[in-house]
MIFI-949756 format. One record per residue (C-alpha): x, z, y. Coordinates in Angstrom, 1 decimal, decimal comma. Layout:
<fifis>
FIFI      X      Z      Y
FIFI      X      Z      Y
...
</fifis>
This chain:
<fifis>
FIFI      X      Z      Y
FIFI    7,4  -38,5    8,8
FIFI    9,4  -36,3   11,2
FIFI   12,8  -34,6   10,6
FIFI   14,3  -31,4   11,7
FIFI   18,1  -30,6   11,5
FIFI   19,3  -27,0   12,3
FIFI   21,4  -24,3   10,6
FIFI   22,6  -26,5    7,7
FIFI   19,0  -27,2    7,0
FIFI   17,2  -30,6    7,0
FIFI   13,4  -30,5    6,9
FIFI   11,1  -33,5    6,3
FIFI    7,4  -33,0    7,4
FIFI    4,2  -34,9    7,8
FIFI    3,2  -34,0   11,3
FIFI   -0,5  -34,8   10,6
FIFI   -0,5  -31,9    8,1
FIFI    1,7  -29,3    9,6
FIFI    3,1  -28,5   13,1
FIFI    6,7  -28,6   13,9
FIFI    6,8  -25,0   14,5
FIFI    5,2  -24,2   11,1
FIFI    7,6  -26,6    9,4
FIFI   10,6  -24,6   10,7
FIFI    9,3  -21,5    8,9
FIFI    7,3  -23,2    6,1
FIFI    9,6  -22,2    3,3
FIFI    9,8  -18,5    4,1
FIFI    7,0  -16,8    2,0
FIFI    7,3  -13,8    4,3
FIFI    6,4  -16,0    7,4
FIFI    3,1  -16,9    5,6
FIFI    2,5  -13,3    4,7
FIFI    2,9  -12,3    8,3
FIFI    0,4  -15,0    9,3
FIFI   -2,0  -13,7    6,6
FIFI   -2,0  -17,2    5,1
FIFI   -1,0  -16,4    1,4
FIFI   -4,0  -17,1   -0,8
FIFI   -2,5  -16,6   -4,1
FIFI    0,6  -17,4   -6,4
FIFI    1,6  -18,6   -9,8
FIFI    4,6  -17,6  -11,9
FIFI    6,6  -20,1  -14,0
FIFI   10,2  -21,1  -13,3
FIFI   10,0  -18,6  -10,2
FIFI    7,0  -18,1   -8,0
FIFI    4,9  -20,8   -6,4
FIFI    3,1  -19,4   -3,4
FIFI   -0,3  -20,9   -2,2
FIFI   -0,8  -20,9    1,4
FIFI   -3,7  -21,8    3,9
FIFI   -2,7  -24,3    6,5
FIFI   -4,9  -25,5    9,3
FIFI   -6,4  -28,4    7,5
FIFI   -5,2  -28,1    3,9
FIFI   -4,2  -25,6    1,2
FIFI   -0,6  -25,8    0,0
FIFI    1,7  -24,9   -2,8
FIFI    5,3  -23,7   -1,9
FIFI    7,8  -24,2   -4,6
FIFI   11,5  -23,4   -4,8
FIFI   13,6  -25,7   -7,0
FIFI   15,1  -23,8   -9,9
FIFI   17,0  -25,0  -13,0
FIFI   15,7  -24,5  -16,5
FIFI   17,5  -24,1  -19,8
FIFI   20,7  -22,3  -20,5
FIFI   22,5  -23,8  -17,7
FIFI   19,8  -22,4  -15,3
FIFI   20,7  -18,8  -16,4
FIFI   24,2  -19,4  -15,0
FIFI   23,4  -21,7  -11,9
FIFI   19,8  -20,7  -11,1
FIFI   18,9  -23,0   -8,0
FIFI   22,0  -24,8   -6,6
FIFI   22,6  -28,5   -7,0
FIFI   25,6  -30,7   -6,2
FIFI   25,1  -32,4   -2,9
FIFI   25,6  -36,3   -2,8
FIFI   23,5  -36,9    0,5
FIFI   20,1  -36,0    1,8
FIFI   18,4  -38,9   -0,1
FIFI   19,8  -37,9   -3,4
FIFI   18,3  -34,3   -3,2
FIFI   15,4  -33,4   -5,4
FIFI   13,1  -32,3   -2,7
FIFI   13,6  -35,5   -0,7
FIFI   13,1  -37,7   -3,7
FIFI    9,9  -35,9   -4,8
FIFI    8,6  -35,9   -1,2
FIFI    9,1  -39,8   -1,0
FIFI    7,8  -40,4   -4,5
FIFI    4,6  -38,6   -3,7
FIFI    4,2  -40,9   -0,7
FIFI    4,6  -44,1   -2,9
FIFI    2,0  -42,8   -5,3
FIFI   -0,5  -42,0   -2,6
FIFI    0,0  -45,5   -1,1
FIFI   -0,6  -46,8   -4,5
FIFI   -4,0  -45,0   -4,9
FIFI   -2,8  -42,4   -7,5
FIFI   -4,4  -39,0   -7,4
FIFI   -1,4  -36,8   -6,5
FIFI   -0,9  -33,8   -4,2
FIFI   -0,1  -34,8   -0,6
FIFI    3,5  -34,2    0,3
FIFI    3,6  -31,9    3,4
FIFI    7,2  -30,9    3,9
FIFI   10,5  -30,8    2,1
FIFI   13,7  -28,8    2,8
FIFI   17,4  -29,1    1,9
FIFI   19,7  -26,1    2,7
FIFI   23,4  -27,2    2,4
FIFI   26,3  -25,0    1,5
FIFI   29,6  -26,9    1,1
FIFI   29,2  -29,2   -1,8
FIFI   25,8  -27,7   -3,0
FIFI   22,4  -27,4   -1,8
FIFI   19,1  -25,5   -2,4
FIFI   15,8  -27,2   -2,0
FIFI   12,1  -26,5   -1,5
FIFI    8,9  -28,4   -1,4
FIFI    5,5  -27,8    0,3
FIFI    2,8  -30,1   -1,2
FIFI   -1,0  -30,0   -1,4
FIFI   -2,8  -27,5   -3,7
FIFI   -5,5  -29,4   -5,3
FIFI   -8,7  -27,5   -4,5
FIFI  -10,9  -26,2   -7,3
FIFI   -8,7  -27,8  -10,1
FIFI   -7,5  -26,5  -13,5
FIFI   -4,9  -28,0  -15,9
FIFI   -6,0  -29,5  -19,2
FIFI   -4,8  -26,5  -21,1
FIFI   -7,1  -24,0  -19,2
FIFI  -10,0  -26,4  -19,5
FIFI   -9,6  -27,2  -23,2
FIFI   -9,3  -23,6  -24,2
FIFI  -12,8  -23,0  -22,8
FIFI  -14,6  -26,1  -23,6
FIFI  -14,3  -29,7  -24,9
FIFI  -14,1  -32,7  -22,5
FIFI  -16,5  -35,6  -22,7
FIFI  -14,9  -38,9  -23,8
FIFI  -15,3  -40,3  -20,4
FIFI  -12,7  -37,7  -19,1
FIFI  -10,1  -38,7  -21,6
FIFI  -10,7  -42,3  -20,4
FIFI  -10,2  -41,3  -16,8
FIFI   -7,0  -39,5  -17,8
FIFI   -5,8  -42,8  -19,3
FIFI   -6,7  -44,8  -16,3
FIFI   -5,0  -42,5  -13,9
FIFI   -1,8  -42,7  -15,9
FIFI   -2,1  -46,4  -15,9
FIFI   -2,3  -46,4  -12,1
FIFI    0,9  -44,3  -12,0
FIFI    2,6  -46,8  -14,4
FIFI    1,4  -49,6  -12,2
FIFI    3,2  -48,1   -9,3
FIFI    6,3  -48,1  -11,6
FIFI    6,7  -44,4  -11,6
FIFI    8,3  -42,7  -14,6
FIFI    6,9  -39,2  -15,1
FIFI    9,6  -37,5  -17,1
FIFI    7,6  -34,4  -18,0
FIFI    4,1  -35,9  -18,4
FIFI    2,3  -33,1  -20,3
FIFI   -1,2  -31,4  -20,2
FIFI    0,0  -28,7  -17,8
FIFI    0,7  -31,5  -15,3
FIFI   -2,7  -33,0  -15,4
FIFI   -5,5  -31,5  -13,5
FIFI   -9,2  -32,0  -13,2
FIFI  -11,2  -30,7  -10,3
FIFI  -14,8  -29,7   -9,9
FIFI  -15,8  -33,4   -9,0
FIFI  -14,2  -34,5  -12,3
FIFI  -11,4  -36,2  -10,5
FIFI   -8,2  -36,4  -12,6
FIFI   -4,8  -35,5  -10,8
FIFI   -1,2  -35,8  -11,8
FIFI    1,3  -33,2  -10,4
FIFI    5,1  -32,1  -10,7
FIFI    7,1  -35,2  -10,0
FIFI   10,5  -33,4   -9,9
FIFI   13,2  -35,6  -11,3
FIFI   10,7  -38,5  -11,7
FIFI   11,7  -42,0  -10,5
FIFI   10,6  -45,5   -9,7
FIFI   11,8  -47,6  -12,5
FIFI   11,7  -51,4  -13,2
FIFI   10,5  -52,7  -16,6
FIFI    8,2  -50,8  -18,8
FIFI    9,9  -49,7  -22,0
FIFI    9,8  -46,0  -20,7
FIFI    6,0  -46,2  -20,3
FIFI    5,4  -45,7  -24,1
FIFI    7,6  -42,5  -24,0
FIFI    5,5  -41,0  -21,2
FIFI    2,4  -41,5  -23,3
FIFI    4,2  -40,1  -26,5
FIFI    5,4  -37,1  -24,6
FIFI    1,8  -36,4  -23,3
FIFI    0,5  -36,7  -26,9
FIFI    3,0  -34,3  -28,2
FIFI    2,0  -31,8  -25,5
FIFI   -1,6  -31,9  -26,7
FIFI   -0,6  -31,0  -30,2
FIFI    2,1  -28,4  -29,1
FIFI   -0,4  -26,5  -27,0
FIFI   -3,1  -26,7  -29,6
FIFI   -0,7  -25,0  -32,0
FIFI   -0,3  -22,1  -29,7
FIFI   -4,0  -21,6  -29,1
FIFI   -6,9  -23,5  -30,2
FIFI   -8,0  -26,3  -27,9
FIFI  -11,4  -28,0  -28,1
FIFI   -9,9  -31,5  -28,6
FIFI  -11,9  -34,5  -29,4
FIFI  -10,8  -35,8  -32,7
FIFI   -9,9  -39,3  -31,4
FIFI   -8,6  -38,2  -28,1
FIFI   -5,5  -40,4  -28,2
FIFI   -7,6  -43,5  -28,8
FIFI   -9,9  -42,5  -25,8
FIFI   -6,9  -42,1  -23,5
FIFI   -5,6  -45,4  -24,5
FIFI   -8,9  -47,0  -24,0
FIFI   -8,8  -45,7  -20,3
FIFI   -5,2  -46,7  -20,1
FIFI   -5,9  -50,3  -21,2
FIFI   -9,2  -50,9  -19,4
FIFI   -9,1  -53,3  -16,4
</fifis>
């Protein structure tokens, strides 16, 4: 990992995935537009831009607050040091998960822009090619039981790495065209000791299946929870 410091900015980047010159401009969507590298976008809490790098497709995300407080303070956070910032922590956590063999996006670059006692943050990470989240898939078709088992197995790998995914839901689980399962969006997630939090991860995931099914019919297997747990508990 390399580090750049300039103009109240700190940028961490993987030099095997992005050049130093690109890293300096990586968090400016206009830069990628001028390079004709924008390949798409997605809207949610702000806009995520998808860009084409030399060897990898990437997703550019600006950190924004949610909820009522987010309407007052949209994207500023109190600064307590570089290693306490959300972008740095997610960047480092993705590296830990990769090393542990969990299918997660590769971390490419992270940025912090400091202003007095606050900061703003951005992350550039891999866009998983040819992948859809579970909501999009299950609105179109049912999954075979083996896929539910693979989902459980991937979550188990994440838990074996002692990572607590505080927003584990079916929008944050992807399946690609090779039927590989991926877990995304590790903002505010942490390495934790023990295991009492693991059950709450799985409960949150279960609730999200039912919540999304209430919004629009999903082609759910009737015993999907049992199948996920089979995969989770398999050796």
